[in-house]
C-alpha positions in Angstrom: 101.4 139.7 141.9 97.7 140.5 142.0 95.6 139.2 144.9 93.6 137.1 142.4 96.7 135.5 140.9 98.1 134.8 144.4 94.8 133.1 145.3 94.9 131.0 142.2 98.6 130.0 142.8 97.9 129.1 146.4 94.9 127.0 145.4 97.0 125.1 142.9 99.7 124.6 145.5 97.2 123.3 147.9 96.0 120.8 145.3 99.5 119.7 144.6 99.5 121.0 141.1 102.4 123.4 141.6 105.2 123.8 144.2 105.7 127.4 145.3 109.0 128.8 146.4 110.1 127.3 149.7 107.7 124.3 149.5 108.3 120.6 149.2 110.8 119.4 146.7 110.4 117.2 143.7 112.8 114.7 142.3 111.8 114.5 138.7 114.3 113.8 135.9 115.1 116.8 133.7 113.2 116.6 130.4 115.3 115.5 127.4 114.5 118.5 125.3 117.2 120.6 123.4 117.3 124.3 124.3 118.5 126.8 121.7 120.3 129.9 123.0 120.4 133.4 121.5 123.9 132.7 120.4 122.8 129.6 118.4 124.2 127.1 120.8 122.1 124.0 121.5 122.0 122.9 125.1 121.4 119.2 125.8 119.8 118.8 129.2 121.9 115.7 129.7 124.8 118.1 130.0 123.4 119.4 133.3 124.7 116.3 135.0 127.6 117.1 137.3 126.5 120.7 137.8 123.8 122.4 139.8 121.7 124.3 137.2 118.8 126.8 137.4 116.4 126.8 134.5 114.5 130.0 134.6 111.4 130.6 132.5 110.9 134.3 132.1 109.7 137.0 129.7 110.8 140.6 128.9 107.3 141.8 129.6 107.1 140.2 133.1 107.7 142.8 135.8 108.7 140.2 138.4 111.1 138.5 135.9 112.8 141.8 135.2 113.0 142.6 138.9 114.5 139.2 139.8 117.1 139.2 137.0 119.8 141.1 138.9 119.5 138.6 141.8 119.9 135.7 139.2 123.0 137.4 137.9 124.5 137.9 141.4 123.7 134.2 142.2 125.3 133.0 139.0 128.4 135.1 139.6 128.6 133.9 143.2 128.3 130.2 142.5 129.6 129.7 139.0 133.2 129.0 140.1 131.8 126.0 142.0 129.9 124.4 139.2 126.6 126.4 139.1 124.9 127.2 135.8 121.9 129.2 134.8 119.8 129.0 131.7 117.2 131.7 131.2 114.5 130.5 128.8 112.3 133.2 127.3 108.7 132.3 126.8 107.3 131.7 123.2 105.5 135.0 123.1 108.7 137.0 123.6 110.1 138.5 120.5 113.7 137.3 119.8 114.9 140.9 119.3 113.5 141.9 122.6 115.2 139.0 124.4 118.5 139.7 122.7 118.3 143.4 123.5 117.5 142.6 127.2 120.4 140.2 127.5 122.8 142.6 125.8 121.8 145.7 127.7 121.8 144.0 131.1 125.0 142.0 130.2 123.5 138.7 131.3 126.5 136.4 132.0 124.6 133.1 131.7 123.0 131.3 128.8 119.8 132.9 127.5 117.5 130.8 125.4 114.5 131.2 123.1 111.5 128.9 123.0 109.7 130.1 119.8 107.4 127.1 119.6 106.9 126.7 123.4 108.3 123.2 123.2 110.8 123.7 126.1 108.2 125.2 128.4 105.8 122.3 127.5 108.4 119.7 128.3 109.2 121.4 131.6 105.9 120.7 133.3 103.9 122.8 130.8 105.3 126.0 132.4 103.1 129.0 131.7 103.5 131.3 134.7 106.6 133.5 134.7 108.9 133.6 136.5 109.1 129.9 137.1 112.5 128.4 137.9 113.6 124.8 138.3 116.7 123.9 140.4 118.5 120.8 139.1 121.0 118.8 141.2 124.2 117.2 139.9 122.3 114.0 139.1 120.1 115.8 136.6 117.0 115.8 138.8 114.7 118.7 139.5 114.8 119.2 143.2 112.9 122.5 143.5 110.5 124.6 141.5 110.0 128.2 142.3 107.0 130.1 141.0 107.7 133.8 141.5 110.7 135.3 143.0 112.5 133.0 145.5 113.6 133.9 149.0 117.2 134.7 148.3 118.6 133.3 151.6 116.7 130.0 151.2 117.6 129.8 147.5 121.3 130.3 148.2 121.3 127.8 151.1 119.7 125.2 148.8 122.3 125.9 146.1 125.1 125.5 148.7 123.7 122.2 149.8 123.4 120.9 146.3 126.9 122.0 145.4 128.2 120.2 148.5 126.7 116.9 147.3 128.9 114.5 145.4 
């Protein structure tokens, strides 16, 4: 992240426009927007209820996104048996063939989605910066938004806490 981008993000965070990793939580309902995966599956966000879900907005040309992807895979593999899901939504500028190639060559175990019209990113707080991830509790509420790569220990502790909730 460049110093200029960091300065902008910190200014937005101070103004309350965004929540950076490790900052205060939100409790917004998950947007009711269908998400289409690279396998042709339609994900209904209402299906998130009962699971802890990470919705990660990323791009194949985003260095930080590519860097954090192995951590997202490890996190998914660690917590999936306990009801954790991940949906990685590629940004609208990302070519579908690039997204498919990325997912196949890195053997991403979770759902990978396309957002060719930008409708999903728009519904999720008009997400434009990658990576941006939203952690959703079992009630289908966004409880945390991460802009950039999260602190893994804090991220896993938050997932543990959410999985323990009934």
